[in-house]
C-alpha positions as CSV (number, residue, x, y, z in Angstrom):
1,M,0.0,0.1,0.2
2,A,1.3,3.4,-0.7
3,A,2.1,5.7,2.0
4,A,-0.1,8.4,2.8
5,R,1.1,11.8,1.5
6,P,1.2,14.4,4.4
7,L,-1.4,17.4,4.3
8,L,0.0,20.9,4.5
9,L,-3.0,23.0,6.5
10,L,-2.4,26.5,6.2
11,T,-4.7,28.8,8.6
12,R,-3.8,32.2,7.6
13,P,-6.1,34.4,5.3
14,E,-6.6,33.2,1.9
15,A,-4.0,35.8,0.4
16,S,-1.2,34.9,3.0
17,S,-1.5,31.4,3.0
18,E,-1.5,31.1,-0.9
19,A,1.9,33.6,-0.9
20,F,3.3,31.3,1.6
21,W,2.6,28.2,-0.4
22,S,4.2,29.7,-3.3
23,A,7.4,30.4,-1.3
24,L,7.8,27.1,-0.5
25,P,10.3,25.2,-3.0
26,P,8.7,22.9,-5.7
27,E,9.9,19.6,-4.2
28,A,8.2,20.5,-0.9
29,R,4.9,21.3,-2.5
30,D,5.3,18.5,-4.7
31,A,5.5,16.1,-1.8
32,V,2.2,17.2,0.2
33,D,-1.5,17.9,-0.3
34,V,-2.7,21.2,0.9
35,L,-5.4,22.7,2.6
36,I,-6.1,26.3,3.4
37,N,-8.6,27.1,5.7
38,P,-8.2,30.4,7.0
39,L,-8.7,30.4,10.7
40,L,-9.0,34.6,10.8
41,S,-10.6,36.9,8.4
42,I,-9.7,40.3,7.7
43,H,-12.1,43.0,7.8
44,V,-11.0,46.8,6.6
45,T,-12.6,49.0,8.9
46,G,-10.7,52.3,8.6
47,P,-10.7,54.9,8.5
48,L,-7.6,56.2,7.1
49,P,-6.3,58.4,9.4
50,D,-4.8,62.3,8.9
51,L,-1.2,61.3,7.6
52,A,0.1,65.4,7.6
53,G,3.3,65.6,9.0
54,V,4.0,61.8,9.7
55,A,7.6,61.2,9.6
56,G,7.3,57.6,8.9
57,V,4.9,54.6,9.4
58,I,5.4,51.3,10.8
59,F,3.2,48.2,9.4
60,T,3.5,44.7,11.4
61,S,1.8,43.0,8.8
62,A,1.1,42.7,5.3
63,N,-2.6,42.9,5.8
64,A,-2.0,46.4,7.4
65,V,-0.1,47.5,4.3
66,E,-3.4,46.2,2.3
67,A,-5.8,47.7,4.3
68,Y,-3.7,50.9,3.7
69,R,-3.9,50.3,0.1
70,F,-7.7,49.6,0.4
71,L,-8.5,52.7,2.1
72,G,-6.9,54.8,-0.6
73,G,-3.4,55.1,1.3
74,Q,-0.7,55.8,-1.0
75,A,3.2,56.0,-0.6
76,L,4.7,58.7,1.1
77,R,7.3,60.2,1.3
78,V,8.6,59.1,4.0
79,P,10.1,55.9,5.5
80,A,8.1,52.8,5.8
81,F,9.4,50.4,8.7
82,A,7.5,46.6,8.2
83,V,8.0,43.9,10.7
84,G,9.6,41.5,8.2
85,P,10.3,40.3,4.5
86,A,6.7,39.6,3.5
87,T,5.5,42.9,4.7
88,G,8.6,45.0,3.7
89,E,7.4,43.5,0.1
90,A,3.8,44.7,0.5
91,A,5.0,48.3,1.5
92,R,7.5,48.2,-1.5
93,A,5.0,47.2,-3.9
94,I,3.1,50.6,-3.4
95,G,5.8,52.9,-3.7
96,F,7.4,53.0,0.1
97,E,11.1,53.2,1.3
98,T,11.1,50.5,3.2
99,H,13.4,49.4,6.3
100,V,12.7,45.8,7.2
101,A,13.1,44.5,10.7
102,K,13.8,40.8,11.7
103,G,10.0,39.7,12.4
104,N,8.7,40.7,15.7
105,A,7.8,43.7,17.6
106,D,11.0,44.0,19.5
107,E,13.1,43.6,16.4
108,V,10.7,46.8,15.0
109,I,11.4,48.8,17.7
110,A,14.8,48.2,17.4
111,C,15.4,49.4,13.6
112,V,13.3,52.3,14.6
113,L,15.3,53.6,17.0
114,R,18.5,52.6,15.2
115,L,17.3,54.3,11.8
116,C,14.8,57.1,12.9
117,R,15.1,59.0,16.3
118,R,12.7,61.8,14.7
119,G,8.8,61.4,15.2
120,P,5.9,61.7,14.7
121,L,5.4,57.9,13.8
122,L,2.4,55.9,12.9
123,H,1.5,52.4,13.5
124,L,-0.6,51.3,11.2
125,R,-2.3,47.9,12.4
126,G,-5.1,45.4,13.3
127,E,-7.2,45.6,16.1
128,A,-5.5,42.8,17.8
129,A,-1.7,43.5,18.0
130,I,0.8,42.8,20.3
131,G,4.0,44.4,21.2
132,D,2.5,47.5,22.4
133,I,5.2,49.5,19.9
134,A,3.6,53.0,19.8
135,N,4.0,53.2,23.7
136,R,7.3,51.6,23.8
137,L,8.9,54.3,20.9
138,S,7.1,56.8,22.8
139,A,8.6,56.0,26.1
140,A,12.0,55.8,24.4
141,G,11.9,59.2,22.9
142,V,10.3,58.9,19.6
143,E,6.5,60.2,19.5
144,T,4.4,57.4,17.8
145,S,0.7,57.1,17.9
146,D,-1.0,54.1,16.1
147,A,-4.6,53.8,13.9
148,V,-6.3,50.8,13.8
149,L,-7.2,49.9,10.0
150,Y,-9.0,46.1,10.1
151,T,-10.2,43.8,12.3
152,Q,-9.3,39.9,12.6
153,K,-12.4,38.0,12.9
154,L,-11.9,34.3,14.4
155,E,-13.2,31.3,12.1
156,P,-13.8,27.6,12.5
157,L,-12.5,24.7,10.6
158,S,-14.9,23.5,7.9
159,P,-16.8,20.5,7.6
160,A,-14.5,19.2,4.9
161,A,-11.0,20.5,6.9
162,R,-12.1,18.3,9.8
163,E,-12.7,15.4,7.7
164,A,-9.4,15.8,6.0
165,L,-7.7,15.9,9.4
166,S,-9.1,12.8,10.8
167,Q,-7.6,11.0,8.0
168,D,-4.7,8.6,8.7
169,R,-1.9,10.7,7.6
170,P,0.9,13.2,8.8
171,V,-0.7,17.0,8.8
172,L,1.6,19.4,9.4
173,A,0.6,22.9,10.5
174,P,2.3,26.4,10.2
175,V,1.5,28.8,12.8
176,F,2.2,32.6,12.8
177,S,0.6,34.6,15.8
178,P,-0.3,33.2,19.3
179,R,-3.9,34.0,18.4
180,T,-4.3,31.4,15.7
181,A,-2.1,29.0,17.7
182,R,-5.4,29.7,20.4
183,Q,-8.0,29.2,17.7
184,L,-6.3,26.1,16.0
185,S,-5.8,24.3,19.5
186,R,-9.8,24.9,19.9
187,E,-10.8,23.9,16.6
188,S,-8.4,20.8,16.5
189,M,-9.0,19.2,19.9
190,G,-8.6,15.4,19.8
191,L,-6.2,15.2,16.9
192,D,-3.2,14.8,18.3
193,H,-1.3,13.5,15.2
194,I,-1.0,17.5,14.1
195,R,2.9,18.6,14.3
196,Y,2.8,22.7,14.8
197,A,5.6,24.6,13.4
198,A,5.5,27.6,15.3
199,I,7.2,30.9,13.9
200,S,8.2,32.2,17.6
201,R,8.3,30.9,21.1
202,A,5.5,33.0,21.8
203,V,3.6,31.2,19.7
204,A,4.4,27.9,20.6
205,D,3.8,28.8,24.1
206,A,0.3,29.5,22.7
207,L,-0.1,25.9,21.8
208,P,-1.8,23.0,24.1
209,D,0.7,21.8,26.6
210,D,0.6,18.3,25.1
211,A,1.8,19.9,21.7
212,A,5.2,20.7,23.0
213,G,6.2,17.3,21.3
214,R,5.1,17.8,18.2
215,T,6.0,21.5,17.7
216,E,8.9,22.8,16.4
217,I,10.0,26.7,16.1
218,A,11.4,28.5,13.4
219,Q,15.2,29.7,13.6
220,T,14.0,33.0,12.5
221,P,10.8,34.9,13.0
222,D,10.2,35.4,9.3
223,R,8.3,34.0,6.0
224,D,12.1,32.6,5.4
225,G,12.5,30.7,8.6
226,M,8.9,29.5,8.4
227,V,9.9,28.1,4.6
228,A,13.1,26.4,6.0
229,L,11.1,24.8,8.7
230,V,8.4,23.5,7.3
231,K,10.4,22.1,4.5
232,D,12.4,20.4,6.7
233,M,9.2,19.3,8.1
234,I,7.6,18.0,5.3
235,T,10.8,15.9,4.3
236,D,10.9,14.5,7.9
237,A,7.5,13.3,7.5
238,V,7.8,11.6,3.9
239,L,10.6,9.6,5.2
240,L,9.0,8.7,8.2
241,E,5.8,7.5,5.9
242,R,8.3,5.6,3.9
243,R,9.5,3.4,6.2
244,P,8.8,-0.1,6.6
């Protein structure tokens, strides 16, 4: 009997999941089946804030860049600070001169303090955000405020996804935020064969305690780190299934 193909479960919003899938090397994509079931949906709310006098903007997700564009925002002649490469690419695509941090709030703050000691800055973000970036930068002497451009609504696993996850096959689930980790934990209760790829220790800690032995953490908290980790996990899953 042929070995069961591993299943890669992608739970980010659809565009982000498709971008991550495309970033995986062809040999990894060829080795797995993919299932996209977003556990967060993005709802642009706005409004677009007054940008007059802003000395720089901060984006901590590509969703924030897309919401900014959707609301009519255009590139400004000020620097943009992006949390990681994917967000940086999105900001550059609409014309911002962009500085890219190393994948988390602490690195964004460090990047700003290293390159831009003058405010006011504006953090454009979703309703649920971590890191308290605006307050921390202001306390460090760089005046920063924030504006919420979108909300993130929790979504369930679909019946088709639940059926697929219940099959006797390896399941790999990349997880990019603590909120998604908690939602996936609730939605996949009892499915103890899922292996998780966490973008950071904070994300891994948001998974159930009994998932610790099935969780690996990316070497760097960004898309490149997750691509490398998931590629290795796919290789391991395929080799395991081929063992007699």
